[in-house]
Backbone as CSV, one residue per row, in Angstrom:
resi,resn,N_x,N_y,N_z,CA_x,CA_y,CA_z,C_x,C_y,C_z
1,UNK,39.551,36.390,-33.478,38.406,37.028,-33.147,38.053,37.352,-34.088
2,UNK,36.505,37.329,-34.133,35.670,38.231,-35.080,35.914,39.052,-35.970
3,UNK,36.472,40.310,-35.548,36.695,41.673,-36.302,37.590,41.091,-37.052
4,UNK,38.274,40.109,-37.420,39.755,40.088,-37.965,39.403,39.255,-39.393
5,UNK,37.868,39.072,-38.945,37.669,37.953,-40.342,37.886,38.530,-41.725
6,UNK,38.272,38.760,-42.759,37.896,39.542,-43.736,36.847,39.430,-44.379
7,UNK,36.443,40.582,-44.838,34.840,40.729,-45.642,35.079,39.668,-47.116
8,UNK,33.692,39.521,-47.123,33.873,38.278,-48.133,32.239,38.409,-49.091
9,UNK,32.226,38.307,-50.450,31.359,38.722,-51.426,30.460,37.215,-50.783
10,UNK,29.059,38.013,-50.082,28.481,36.565,-49.836,28.045,35.692,-51.118
11,UNK,27.921,36.507,-52.308,27.401,35.522,-53.623,28.703,34.314,-53.832
12,UNK,29.555,34.793,-53.659,31.483,34.336,-53.922,30.860,32.932,-52.778
13,UNK,30.302,32.813,-51.602,30.100,31.309,-50.567,28.617,30.591,-50.690
14,UNK,28.265,31.474,-51.703,26.669,30.835,-51.866,26.793,29.085,-52.226
15,UNK,27.402,29.093,-53.246,28.101,27.477,-53.604,28.383,26.453,-52.567
16,UNK,28.082,26.025,-51.342,28.598,25.439,-50.004,28.998,23.984,-50.941
17,UNK,28.338,23.200,-51.483,28.614,22.273,-51.978,29.951,22.031,-52.795
18,UNK,29.951,23.098,-53.646,31.539,22.918,-54.303,32.574,23.055,-53.097
19,UNK,32.524,24.035,-52.416,33.571,24.608,-50.945,33.681,23.283,-50.609
20,UNK,32.744,22.605,-50.264,32.861,21.156,-49.627,33.782,20.209,-50.115
21,UNK,33.604,20.154,-51.531,34.392,19.777,-52.641,35.730,19.537,-52.617
22,UNK,35.609,21.143,-52.812,37.279,21.531,-52.655,37.988,21.455,-51.615
23,UNK,37.370,21.560,-50.251,37.795,21.117,-49.035,38.514,19.586,-49.197
24,UNK,37.729,18.865,-49.320,38.139,17.521,-49.029,39.015,17.298,-50.194
25,UNK,39.305,17.910,-51.402,40.161,17.704,-52.411,41.581,18.185,-51.598
26,UNK,41.489,18.930,-51.555,43.073,19.721,-51.055,43.287,20.383,-49.370
27,UNK,42.071,19.822,-48.926,42.725,19.988,-47.387,42.817,18.417,-46.701
28,UNK,42.065,17.674,-47.447,42.085,16.398,-46.398,42.537,15.435,-47.325
29,UNK,42.415,15.222,-48.690,42.738,14.080,-49.521,44.408,14.456,-50.073
30,UNK,44.643,15.424,-50.158,46.286,15.936,-50.405,47.114,15.563,-49.179
31,UNK,46.683,15.421,-48.058,47.248,15.681,-46.826,47.114,14.160,-46.465
32,UNK,46.611,13.113,-47.652,47.115,11.996,-46.924,46.094,10.893,-46.326
33,UNK,44.452,11.489,-46.118,43.447,10.592,-45.744,42.982,10.174,-47.092
34,UNK,42.809,8.956,-47.217,42.191,8.116,-48.382,40.934,7.294,-47.717
35,UNK,40.884,6.969,-46.569,39.342,6.366,-46.487,38.295,6.534,-46.967
36,UNK,37.674,6.066,-47.718,36.391,6.573,-48.855,35.514,6.774,-48.251
37,UNK,35.189,6.088,-47.127,33.991,6.279,-46.150,34.121,7.755,-45.293
38,UNK,35.497,8.170,-44.806,35.798,9.053,-43.694,35.684,10.374,-45.410
39,UNK,36.012,10.295,-46.105,35.598,11.400,-47.216,34.243,11.306,-47.690
40,UNK,33.974,10.751,-47.928,32.563,10.684,-48.412,31.502,11.473,-47.008
41,UNK,32.252,10.960,-46.048,31.390,11.826,-44.795,31.410,13.288,-44.903
42,UNK,32.752,13.569,-44.903,33.473,14.634,-45.165,32.287,15.592,-46.282
43,UNK,32.061,14.846,-47.190,31.680,15.493,-48.573,30.099,15.781,-48.222
44,UNK,29.963,15.020,-47.101,28.087,14.875,-47.252,27.718,16.044,-45.994
45,UNK,28.492,16.462,-45.127,28.117,17.027,-43.693,28.368,18.412,-44.125
46,UNK,27.173,19.273,-43.838,27.247,20.830,-43.968,27.933,21.392,-43.182
47,UNK,29.072,21.878,-43.042,29.596,22.401,-42.066,29.182,23.583,-41.575
48,UNK,28.935,24.324,-42.837,28.431,25.840,-42.623,27.202,25.705,-41.949
49,UNK,26.607,24.752,-41.566,25.342,24.346,-40.534,25.924,24.440,-39.106
50,UNK,27.127,24.457,-38.899,27.277,23.951,-37.888,28.342,25.124,-37.392
51,UNK,28.313,26.431,-37.660,29.547,27.478,-36.984,28.363,28.552,-37.009
52,UNK,28.767,29.700,-36.219,27.647,31.097,-36.544,27.401,31.461,-37.752
53,UNK,26.218,31.982,-38.086,26.051,32.877,-39.055,27.031,33.710,-39.763
54,UNK,27.548,34.515,-39.067,28.685,35.638,-39.260,29.832,34.410,-39.950
55,UNK,30.164,33.441,-39.745,31.536,32.805,-40.005,31.103,31.455,-41.161
56,UNK,30.083,31.750,-41.335,29.087,30.678,-42.595,30.075,31.345,-44.196
57,UNK,30.541,32.444,-44.256,31.108,32.327,-45.504,32.728,31.970,-45.286
58,UNK,33.268,31.369,-44.407,34.646,30.789,-43.500,34.208,29.373,-43.502
59,UNK,33.226,28.613,-43.198,32.899,27.125,-43.045,34.075,26.413,-43.102
60,UNK,34.415,26.206,-44.873,35.125,25.493,-45.588,36.790,25.787,-45.765
61,UNK,37.074,26.981,-44.753,38.226,27.337,-44.957,39.454,26.286,-43.861
62,UNK,40.375,26.015,-44.029,41.443,25.421,-43.900,41.888,26.076,-41.823
63,UNK,40.760,26.343,-41.480,40.943,26.388,-40.060,39.817,26.140,-39.117
64,UNK,40.507,26.568,-37.938,39.220,25.903,-36.411,38.078,27.626,-36.897
65,UNK,37.125,27.368,-36.284,36.482,29.264,-36.486,35.707,28.644,-34.646
66,UNK,35.018,30.262,-34.319,34.599,30.504,-33.378,33.315,30.187,-32.919
67,UNK,32.658,29.061,-32.358,31.261,29.047,-32.138,30.568,29.189,-31.165
68,UNK,31.347,30.115,-30.005,30.715,30.856,-28.745,31.204,30.248,-27.538
69,UNK,30.474,30.693,-26.407,31.265,30.103,-25.135,33.031,30.103,-25.250
70,UNK,33.740,30.534,-25.762,35.115,30.396,-25.722,35.387,29.014,-26.401
71,UNK,34.722,28.676,-27.205,34.918,27.093,-28.228,35.168,27.732,-29.511
72,UNK,35.994,26.398,-30.149,36.006,26.624,-31.534,35.652,25.050,-32.268
73,UNK,35.139,25.168,-33.580,35.006,24.211,-34.220,36.531,23.522,-35.019
74,UNK,36.715,22.249,-34.548,38.103,21.930,-35.436,37.835,22.205,-36.919
75,UNK,39.426,22.359,-36.926,39.938,22.627,-38.428,39.283,21.236,-39.333
76,UNK,38.695,21.471,-40.402,38.562,20.159,-41.638,39.571,19.011,-41.371
77,UNK,40.331,19.208,-41.798,41.623,18.093,-42.073,41.679,17.423,-40.262
78,UNK,41.615,17.914,-39.041,41.906,17.601,-38.006,40.526,16.460,-37.822
79,UNK,39.165,16.592,-38.027,37.962,15.918,-37.802,37.950,15.234,-38.569
80,UNK,38.498,15.031,-39.758,38.499,13.999,-41.175,39.538,13.080,-40.600
81,UNK,41.101,13.345,-39.995,42.073,12.631,-39.084,42.107,12.259,-38.166
82,UNK,40.719,12.319,-37.264,40.702,11.812,-36.129,39.690,10.514,-36.261
83,UNK,39.128,11.127,-37.056,37.327,10.031,-37.749,38.424,8.906,-38.070
84,UNK,39.619,9.090,-39.026,40.068,7.999,-39.938,40.863,7.270,-38.887
85,UNK,41.498,8.040,-37.968,42.209,7.237,-36.765,41.407,6.545,-36.059
86,UNK,40.241,6.464,-36.018,39.170,5.901,-35.353,39.006,4.666,-35.499
87,UNK,39.287,4.628,-36.918,38.915,3.260,-37.709,37.678,2.655,-37.115
88,UNK,36.224,3.135,-37.498,35.206,2.916,-36.941,34.356,2.145,-38.267
89,UNK,33.893,0.565,-37.790,33.369,0.182,-39.161,31.583,0.543,-38.388
90,UNK,30.878,0.309,-39.559,29.193,0.653,-39.370,28.825,-0.270,-38.082
91,UNK,28.327,0.619,-37.204,27.267,-0.203,-36.011,27.952,-0.021,-34.695
92,UNK,29.923,0.396,-35.054,29.875,0.419,-33.665,29.980,1.575,-32.675
93,UNK,30.280,1.371,-31.464,29.880,2.295,-30.760,31.066,3.426,-30.430
94,UNK,30.899,4.565,-30.576,32.029,5.820,-30.375,31.393,6.820,-29.389
95,UNK,32.062,7.249,-28.367,32.081,8.430,-27.535,32.765,9.427,-28.200
96,UNK,32.173,10.675,-28.181,32.689,11.777,-28.236,32.750,12.501,-27.122
97,UNK,34.136,13.306,-26.453,33.973,14.198,-25.614,34.333,15.457,-25.978
98,UNK,33.140,16.711,-25.833,33.570,17.810,-26.359,32.799,17.797,-27.664
99,UNK,31.277,17.761,-27.198,30.093,18.147,-28.716,30.558,19.422,-29.637
100,UNK,30.871,20.967,-28.874,30.999,21.620,-29.502,29.462,21.808,-30.364
101,UNK,29.656,22.314,-31.722,28.717,22.171,-32.311,27.841,21.145,-32.654
102,UNK,28.843,20.066,-32.635,28.036,18.812,-33.346,28.708,18.383,-34.213
103,UNK,29.713,18.809,-35.174,29.856,19.008,-36.524,30.889,17.338,-36.432
104,UNK,31.663,17.095,-35.473,32.567,15.815,-35.258,31.382,14.733,-34.878
105,UNK,30.638,14.892,-34.521,29.437,13.697,-33.946,28.418,13.899,-35.405
106,UNK,28.192,14.578,-36.223,27.723,14.399,-37.224,28.665,13.640,-38.584
107,UNK,29.773,14.235,-38.313,31.060,12.918,-39.280,30.731,11.757,-38.957
108,UNK,31.084,11.467,-37.546,30.879,9.933,-36.910,29.603,9.384,-37.615
109,UNK,28.481,9.641,-37.485,26.953,9.321,-37.700,27.466,9.043,-39.268
110,UNK,27.714,9.656,-40.343,27.632,9.743,-40.992,28.986,8.333,-41.650
111,UNK,29.520,7.833,-40.420,30.225,6.603,-41.209,29.869,6.012,-40.394
112,UNK,28.564,5.758,-39.940,27.548,4.779,-39.635,28.061,4.104,-37.968
113,UNK,28.624,4.944,-37.118,28.854,4.654,-35.840,27.600,4.652,-35.228
114,UNK,27.280,4.501,-33.978,26.543,4.842,-32.605,26.747,5.693,-31.856
115,UNK,26.889,6.906,-31.644,27.187,8.057,-31.497,26.873,8.358,-29.953
116,UNK,27.569,8.841,-29.084,27.458,9.344,-27.985,28.248,10.380,-27.673
117,UNK,27.703,11.637,-27.270,28.519,13.142,-27.062,28.585,13.774,-25.779
118,UNK,29.455,14.229,-25.497,28.974,15.105,-24.094,29.658,16.243,-24.193
119,UNK,29.151,17.040,-23.647,29.602,18.624,-24.065,28.974,19.172,-22.470
120,UNK,30.516,19.790,-21.592,30.261,20.220,-20.284,29.515,21.668,-20.464
121,UNK,29.822,22.104,-21.344,29.172,23.832,-21.653,27.490,23.343,-21.796
122,UNK,26.590,23.566,-21.001,25.300,23.346,-21.269,24.453,24.143,-22.457
123,UNK,24.895,25.311,-22.989,24.608,25.842,-23.662,24.476,25.447,-25.258
124,UNK,25.718,25.357,-25.067,25.934,24.367,-26.681,26.189,22.978,-26.583
125,UNK,25.545,21.844,-25.747,24.960,21.042,-25.523,23.401,21.064,-26.106
126,UNK,22.916,21.948,-25.620,21.410,22.072,-26.404,21.525,22.336,-27.308
127,UNK,22.293,23.334,-27.752,22.333,24.206,-29.305,22.835,23.295,-30.212
128,UNK,23.788,22.094,-29.902,24.407,21.054,-30.735,23.143,19.798,-30.837
129,UNK,22.486,19.554,-29.932,21.444,18.640,-29.931,20.540,19.211,-30.882
130,UNK,19.828,20.501,-30.642,18.979,20.784,-31.414,19.316,20.854,-33.227
131,UNK,20.546,20.971,-33.305,20.757,21.367,-34.480,20.821,19.620,-35.192
132,UNK,21.601,18.868,-34.524,21.458,17.476,-35.000,20.365,17.105,-35.551
133,UNK,19.497,17.331,-34.563,17.806,16.454,-34.531,17.678,17.441,-36.100
134,UNK,18.014,18.448,-36.309,16.958,19.600,-37.257,17.970,19.119,-38.706
135,UNK,18.842,18.423,-38.478,19.355,18.004,-39.937,19.364,16.473,-39.948
136,UNK,19.116,16.094,-39.107,18.735,14.312,-39.501,19.232,13.689,-38.642
137,UNK,20.136,14.047,-37.535,20.989,12.940,-36.873,20.430,12.709,-35.447
138,UNK,19.308,12.615,-35.353,18.276,11.720,-34.378,18.736,10.711,-33.979
139,UNK,19.652,9.986,-34.041,20.443,9.184,-33.359,21.616,9.001,-32.709
140,UNK,21.721,10.492,-32.638,23.016,10.738,-32.003,22.498,10.901,-30.600
141,UNK,23.222,10.497,-29.907,22.705,11.124,-28.610,23.871,11.984,-27.213
142,UNK,23.246,13.157,-27.156,24.151,14.440,-26.586,23.524,14.800,-24.926
143,UNK,24.812,14.658,-24.419,24.762,14.721,-22.753,25.588,15.842,-22.710
144,UNK,24.924,16.618,-21.692,25.041,18.064,-20.658,26.041,17.740,-20.269
145,UNK,27.531,17.284,-19.538,28.030,16.625,-18.406,29.640,16.852,-18.636
146,UNK,30.171,16.169,-17.610,31.848,16.273,-17.512,32.029,15.098,-18.264
147,UNK,33.049,15.376,-19.364,33.052,14.276,-20.395,34.332,13.428,-20.015
148,UNK,35.332,14.206,-18.705,36.205,13.340,-17.697,35.738,12.178,-17.503
149,UNK,34.730,11.895,-17.640,34.381,10.877,-16.780,33.675,9.897,-17.621
150,UNK,33.789,9.966,-18.755,33.092,9.552,-19.750,31.175,9.170,-19.824
151,UNK,31.345,8.030,-20.467,29.441,7.506,-20.183,28.824,6.529,-20.181
152,UNK,29.352,6.107,-18.530,29.074,4.836,-18.425,28.891,4.063,-18.514
153,UNK,27.206,4.742,-18.664,25.786,3.731,-19.008,25.656,2.891,-20.629
154,UNK,26.929,3.652,-21.003,26.866,3.095,-22.008,28.145,2.147,-23.080
155,UNK,29.098,2.337,-21.981,30.107,1.820,-22.341,29.824,0.012,-22.120
156,UNK,30.881,-0.617,-22.745,32.170,0.147,-23.503,31.948,0.441,-24.609
157,UNK,33.272,1.236,-25.198,33.257,1.574,-26.541,34.614,1.578,-27.634
158,UNK,33.751,1.315,-28.732,34.750,0.875,-29.686,35.552,1.612,-29.891
159,UNK,35.204,3.081,-29.981,36.261,3.916,-29.830,35.482,5.296,-29.259
160,UNK,36.814,6.073,-28.969,36.736,7.441,-27.913,37.139,8.755,-28.297
161,UNK,36.710,9.525,-28.684,37.564,10.778,-29.542,37.271,12.315,-28.670
162,UNK,38.084,12.779,-28.062,38.293,13.744,-27.283,38.711,14.868,-27.898
163,UNK,37.702,15.922,-27.877,38.231,17.030,-28.875,38.732,18.054,-27.951
164,UNK,39.478,17.808,-26.801,40.283,19.129,-26.165,41.097,18.207,-25.521
165,UNK,42.439,19.215,-24.977,43.401,18.648,-24.746,43.194,18.484,-23.046
166,UNK,44.338,17.007,-22.868,44.339,16.855,-21.517,45.880,16.231,-21.309
167,UNK,46.441,16.189,-19.907,47.126,15.350,-19.662,47.712,15.169,-17.702
168,UNK,47.442,14.052,-17.563,47.237,13.204,-18.261,45.975,12.492,-18.727
169,UNK,45.827,11.120,-19.595,44.491,10.531,-20.263,43.609,10.040,-18.950
170,UNK,42.529,10.956,-18.711,41.427,10.914,-18.007,41.357,9.213,-17.692
171,UNK,41.575,8.630,-16.556,41.402,7.084,-16.381,40.017,6.751,-16.787
172,UNK,38.877,7.517,-16.630,37.666,6.663,-16.637,37.570,6.373,-18.064
173,UNK,38.239,6.957,-19.374,38.103,7.194,-20.585,38.762,5.788,-21.147
174,UNK,39.919,5.235,-20.340,40.768,3.878,-20.547,39.877,3.303,-20.459
175,UNK,38.832,2.688,-19.262,38.458,2.113,-18.098,36.840,1.684,-19.343
176,UNK,36.531,2.187,-19.904,35.476,2.381,-20.994,35.822,2.019,-22.617
177,UNK,36.971,1.855,-22.570,37.611,1.679,-23.567,37.306,0.053,-23.985
178,UNK,36.728,-0.370,-25.419,36.673,-1.633,-25.362,38.195,-2.396,-25.509
179,UNK,38.518,-3.257,-25.070,39.554,-3.944,-25.719,39.602,-4.035,-27.318
180,UNK,40.861,-3.789,-27.641,40.736,-3.530,-29.310,40.525,-2.459,-29.783
181,UNK,39.851,-1.352,-28.721,39.333,-0.208,-29.213,40.453,0.911,-29.491
182,UNK,40.057,1.978,-29.666,41.147,3.321,-30.016,40.252,4.357,-29.471
183,UNK,41.195,5.085,-28.962,40.914,6.430,-27.740,41.885,7.062,-28.769
184,UNK,41.382,8.648,-29.256,41.959,9.678,-29.915,42.041,10.369,-29.420
185,UNK,43.351,11.608,-29.319,42.887,12.633,-28.164,44.259,13.400,-28.751
186,UNK,43.827,14.930,-28.327,45.331,15.514,-28.169,45.881,15.596,-26.562
187,UNK,47.063,15.178,-26.519,47.819,15.091,-25.303,48.739,16.257,-25.264
188,UNK,48.297,16.986,-23.560,49.446,17.956,-23.409,49.062,18.785,-22.615
189,UNK,49.310,20.095,-22.268,49.325,21.206,-21.594,48.603,21.980,-22.365
190,UNK,47.059,23.013,-21.605,46.647,23.645,-22.503,47.206,25.004,-23.021
191,UNK,46.781,25.675,-24.033,47.669,26.798,-25.014,48.856,26.598,-25.069
192,UNK,49.191,25.319,-25.282,50.533,24.925,-25.804,50.262,24.142,-26.884
193,UNK,51.435,23.889,-27.970,51.646,23.006,-28.597,51.017,21.218,-28.337
194,UNK,50.642,20.912,-28.319,50.026,19.277,-27.854,50.677,18.172,-29.360
195,UNK,50.332,16.685,-28.558,50.524,16.307,-29.694,48.915,15.521,-30.017
196,UNK,49.082,14.945,-30.867,47.660,13.793,-31.449,47.949,12.355,-31.097
197,UNK,47.498,11.537,-30.365,47.613,10.271,-29.974,46.790,9.480,-30.108
198,UNK,46.585,8.187,-30.825,46.086,6.761,-30.272,45.983,6.273,-29.649
199,UNK,45.863,5.799,-28.526,45.737,4.795,-27.322,45.075,3.528,-27.707
200,UNK,45.372,2.598,-28.073,44.976,1.127,-28.481,44.864,0.380,-26.950
201,UNK,43.952,-0.683,-26.814,43.875,-1.014,-25.275,43.565,-2.795,-25.790
202,UNK,44.933,-3.610,-25.548,44.375,-4.929,-26.011,43.971,-5.768,-25.229
203,UNK,43.759,-7.101,-25.432,42.302,-8.073,-24.839,42.986,-8.103,-22.983
204,UNK,44.152,-7.802,-23.111,44.785,-7.520,-21.189,44.318,-6.495,-20.707
205,UNK,43.992,-5.426,-21.420,43.823,-4.018,-20.754,44.769,-3.320,-20.815
206,UNK,46.229,-3.869,-21.328,47.223,-2.472,-21.588,46.941,-1.943,-22.587
207,UNK,47.423,-0.978,-22.662,47.579,0.581,-23.482,48.924,0.582,-24.014
208,UNK,48.579,0.771,-25.838,49.757,1.563,-26.631,49.727,2.697,-27.166
209,UNK,50.345,3.660,-27.292,49.895,5.015,-27.442,51.100,4.911,-28.452
210,UNK,50.629,5.762,-30.131,50.869,6.027,-30.880,51.441,7.661,-31.197
211,UNK,51.834,8.263,-31.384,51.989,9.963,-31.835,51.588,10.064,-32.936
212,UNK,51.122,11.113,-33.525,50.607,11.227,-34.917,51.095,12.351,-35.054
213,UNK,50.606,13.532,-34.829,51.212,15.213,-35.197,50.807,16.000,-34.450
214,UNK,51.745,17.266,-34.300,51.585,18.507,-33.462,50.034,19.234,-33.743
215,UNK,49.237,19.400,-32.561,48.114,20.129,-32.733,48.130,21.094,-31.533
216,UNK,46.917,21.963,-31.289,46.711,22.665,-30.693,44.999,22.720,-30.586
217,UNK,44.854,22.233,-29.500,43.141,21.978,-29.057,42.834,23.126,-27.704
218,UNK,42.007,23.512,-27.536,40.900,23.920,-26.092,41.457,23.212,-24.794
219,UNK,41.736,23.550,-23.743,41.804,22.541,-22.940,40.292,21.773,-22.246
220,UNK,40.552,20.683,-21.819,39.466,19.659,-21.406,39.243,20.167,-19.958
221,UNK,37.928,20.379,-19.537,37.614,21.326,-18.475,36.791,20.501,-17.961
222,UNK,36.771,20.583,-16.386,35.905,19.730,-15.118,34.752,20.409,-14.664
């Protein structure tokens, strides 16, 4: 809740570059993410630009933060971990379900991916699109719509990231995943501890699921 955020000296939160470096070192590298491309992206994207003004002093804290409409921006480590698990190469096509404020989409763009992102809440989709454009991420395509259905016009995708929990996995997302692709998402019931999984699809269309870590995400809504 907003009222529970501790008071912060604004001057102490001014050097966002230093805070971002500390975030990468202590929240991400120290937890085992070693992919240099992902780490560089996390160092570059200004997370404070993706949170409301009142939350900016906490932008690089090790936790999710509210972004309005009952939604949150994910903990930095989880953003880095999901990006790492997607194993994207420059030029590959990725679908993100759950744009939120646009932070994960910006990180995906920084690793060189061609990014398509869907947000079901139209006010968030509009503000994220404007924010990404203002920050120079003009090639990220944002759509207001039902992410459960994916984005068939731009399929197949080399990777799909879902930033909201569901169970079972939406069938359209499996269908739109390229053979050899990775789908990274929290699997489980709303408001309970879920499990972050990687679903890999082979050339025959069969899938294999790896369980990664316990997580708690907002539910995927229709």
